[in-house]
N, C-alpha and C positions, 0 to 999 in steps of 0.2 A: 381582539387583534384582527386586522384585515387579512382575509385569505383570498388569494387571487387564483382564478382559473382561466386558462387561455381557451377561447371558444372559436370554432370555425365560423366565419361570417357567411358561409354558403349554406350549411345545414344546422349549425348550432351545436355540433358535437364537440367534445373535448379534444383538443389537439395536443400533441406531445412532440418532443425533439426526436427525430429519427436519425440514429447513428449511421445508417447506410447512406442516405442522401445528404446528411448534414443540413437538413431543413426541418422546419416544423411541418408535421403532416397530420391530416385528419384521417383516422382509421375507418370512418364511415363513408366518406365520399371521395377519399384519396386526394383531396386538394392539398397542394404543397405551398408553403410560404417561406420566404427568406427570413432568417432570424433577425436580420437588420431591420425588417419592417415592423418589428415589435418593440423597438427601442423606446418608444413613447411610454410604455408601461413603467420602465425603470426610471424615467425622468420624473415620475410622480411619487417616487419613494419617500421624499422628504415631506411631501404634503399628505401622505397616507394617514388617515385617521385611525383612532383606536376604537375597537368594538368589543369590549369585554363583556362576557355574560355572567351575571351574578345570580346564583340559584338561591331561592328563599323557600326552604322546606324544612319541616320537622322530622322527615323520614331519615333513618340512618343516623350515623354519628358524624361529628365534624372532623375535618382533616386536622392533623396537627400542623403547626406552623411550618415545620420542615417539609412535610408532605405537600402542603399547598404551594410552597415555593417552587417545587419541582414539577408541578402539573400545569398544562395549558389545555384549554378546550376551544375549538373553533367550529363554526357552522358551515357545512358544505353548501355552496351556492347553487348546486345542481339539484340535490334531493332534500336538503334541509337537515340531514343527519349530523350528529355531533361527532367531530373528529377529536380524539384525545391524543395529545403528545406531551413531550416534556419541554423544559426550558430551552433546549437546543435544537428542536425540530425546525428545519428550514424548508423542507419539501417532503411531501408524503402523498398518500392517496386515501380517498374516502372508503371506509370498510363496507359501506352500504351499496354505493353505485360504482365504485372503482375509479371515479374521476380524479384527475391529478390536481393537487392543491399546493400552492406556494405561499408560505407565511411571510408576507411582505415586511412585517415588523422586524424580522431578523436581519434585514439588509439595510436598515436605515443608518445613516451617519457613518461612524467609524467601523461598523460591523460589516459593511459591504465589501466583498472581495475585490481585489484588483484584477485578477485573471481567472479564467476557467479553461481547462482542457476538455473539450466536448468528448463524449463517448464516441468511439469509432466502431466498437464491436458490440453486438447485441446479445440478448439472452441465449439464443441458440448457439452462438459461438462459445459462450461460457460453458454451456452444457457439453458441447463437443470436447472442449479442453479438459473438462472433468472426466469424461469417459477415457480420453487418452491418458490421463493421469493415473487411472486405475490399472493400467497395463504394467504392473510390477510383479516380479516373480514371487516375492515373499508375501504378497497380499493374500489373506484368507479368501478362498474361492467363494464362500457364502457372501462376503462383503461385496463382491463384484456382481454376483448373480441376483442377490435379493435386496441389495441396498438401494435406497431411493433418496432423492434429494428432499429434505424437509422444507427447505426455504432457499430461495435465490432472489437477491435484490441487487439492483444497480444503484450504487450510492456515490454521491459526490462527497468525498472526504475533505475536510479542511486541512490545509497545510500552510505552515509558515515557510517562506523561501528566503534563504539567507545568501547574501553576496558578501564576499570578503577577500582581502588580500592576505597572504600568509608568507611571512619571512621565516626562514628556517636555517639553523646551524646544527648539523648532526655529525657525530663522529662514530666510526665503526672500528672494531678490532677484527681482523680477518687473517686467515691462514691459507697457505698452499703446501701441499705435500708432494714429495718426489720419492719414489721407491725404485731401487735397483739392487742388483746382487752380482757377486763374482763367484769364483769357485769355492770360496771359504765362508762368505757372510752375505746376509741380507741386510740392506740398508734402507733406512727411512729418514728423510730430511724434511723438517717442518720449518717453514719461513713465516714470520709474523709481520703484519702490516697494520699501520694506523692510517685509516682513510677518513678524509674530511670532505663533507659536502655542504654547500651553502647556496641559497638562492631564494627566489620568490615565485609563488604560484598564485594564480587568481581563481576564485571559485564563484560560479554564478548559479543561483537558484538551487541551493542545497536544501532539500525538503525535510521538514520535521513535522510529523503528524500532530495536528492540533486537537484531536478528539481522544478523550480518555476511553471511549468505547472500542477503539481499534488498537490492537496489539502492535506496538512499534516494530517488533521483529517481523510480523506478517506484512506490514506496510512497506518496510525497507526491503523485504525479499522480492517484491514485485517491481522494484525500480530496475532500470531508469525510465523516466518519462522524457518524451521529446518536447522540450519547452518551446521549440520553434513553432509548434502547432497550437500554443496557447493564444487565446483571444481575450479581448476586454470583456469583463464579466457582464452578462445579461441574465436576468432571471429566466428568460425563455429556454435556455439550455437545460434548466432543471426540470422542466415539465416532462413527466413520464418516468421520473426517477425519484429516489429519496435523497435527502441532504440533511446534514447537521451543520450548524455553525460551531465554531470552536468553543471548547470549554477549558482548553489550556492555552493561555495567552502567549504572546510573543516573548515576553520577558521570562516566562517559565520554560520556554523552549530554547533559550540561548545556550544553556549548558550542554544540551544534546547537540546543537549545531556546532559548538566549539569542539566537542569530542569527535564528531564525524569529520570536520575539516582537518583537525590535527592528525587523526588516524590516516586520512587520505594523503596528507602531505608526507607523512613518514613512509607510507607505502610507495609513493611516487619516487621519493629519494632513494629508497632501498633498491628499487628496480634498476638504478644507475650503477650499482655496485655488482659486478659480475666477474666470473673467472677465478673465483676463490673456492676453496673446499668448505670453509665455514665463514660466516659473517655474523658478528654479534654487535648490536648497538651498545655503545658505551656512554653516549651523551646525546641528548636531544633537546633543542630549544625551538619551539614554534610560537611565533608571535603574530597575532591577528590584528588587523586594522582596517579602516575604511568599511566598516560593516553597514549593510543596508538590509531592510526587511520588507517583504511584500506578503500579501495574504491571497491564497488561491484555493480553488476547488479542483481536485483531481478525480478522475473516474475510476471506480473500483466495483467489480462484481464480487459479492460475498455469497458463498454457498455454505449451507449447514446440513449435516447429516448425522444420524445416530446409529451406533453399533454397540451392542451389549451395554446399553445404558450410558455409553460415553459419547459425548458430543464432539464432532469433528468439524473444524471450520477451515474453509478453503477461500483463497482470494485470487482474483484475476485482474491484471492491469487492463482497464477498459479501453486503453489506447493501443497497447502493443500486443496484448494477449498473453503475457507472461503469467504462468499459473503456478501457485505454491499451496502447500498444505500437507500436514502429517497424515500418515495412513497406518492402520494397525498391521501387525506382523504375525504371520502364521508360524507359531513356535515350532511345529513339526517340520515345516520346510526349512526353518532357520537351522535347526540342529542337524538335519540331513546335509545341508550345505556345509556346515562347520565340520561335520565328520568327513565329508568328501575332501575338503581342503586339507584337513589334518592328515588323511590317508595319502593324499598327493604329496605333501611335504615329506612324510615319513618315507615314501617310496623314493623320492629324489635323494634324501640323505643316505638311504641304504645303497643307492646306485653309486653315489660319490665314494662311500667308504669301500665298496667293492672294487672300484677303479683304483683307489689308493693302494689296496692290497696287491693289485697286479703290478704296480710300478716297482 
């Protein structure tokens, strides 16, 4: 398969997309180029030839059919080293010289994304967000002082974007209570209401993660993305980052898209019902139509760290900076906090009982 590297015409160094200037930049001579000037590379995608390397040797053992299907090897055009990836590797770097490589074969025909949101935040911004994320009271002190980042990668994650119209009919059962008293009795009046809502909502670019490597809950936690900053896809934006093409297709993502759109519709309708003590949905019908799907790459920083032999994964939205990830808890601090809260509640109850006795 063909591997493409963007070279600086001034010094011959490998250039990459710079999130700060939003241009292609050479790290050696600091020359900058507009991304649009490299469009010609993408125009040649359909004509890109295949260059598979077949090894003929008696050393070692043969790969099984399943193993061979999942492996791909490419030759770095800068140093001649072999780059090994899998069937979904779309952008990577050479482990020998560090040059950025884009696997052009992955973007031919129907596999080429429609849009890309370029990285706006760099690796240093991701590290700073990580340090801020560690400022948690219950975090073990040793995790913060001795922990180090095992790996940090800027990855373009494949997403399917779903547009749809949603017609909904939802009925709620609600209550209101009124309490009063006189010289003899305390009264409570409960009124019951049946509330009906109906209408239509439009949804644009609802994202569903198309990579099995990325946990859906992690990817959804760093939303939203500002699609207004999306641009037509060009491979130049991938230079300097990693990227995978989808291994979960659009058809397989429909169920999750439907689930997300229906849940958002029900949440939006529920927000219109206010002023009641309780509100319980009794009936919900959400019908989707006019569905359209697009394929896009969204920017994500992934950070990995290890603590007590357990791996922790963090993610940051490469456009907005939203940062998420689970952290370990210091059990000693947790139980001290729980004891303090319990003591505070007990003291408050004691005070109330003391006041009642005085009345």
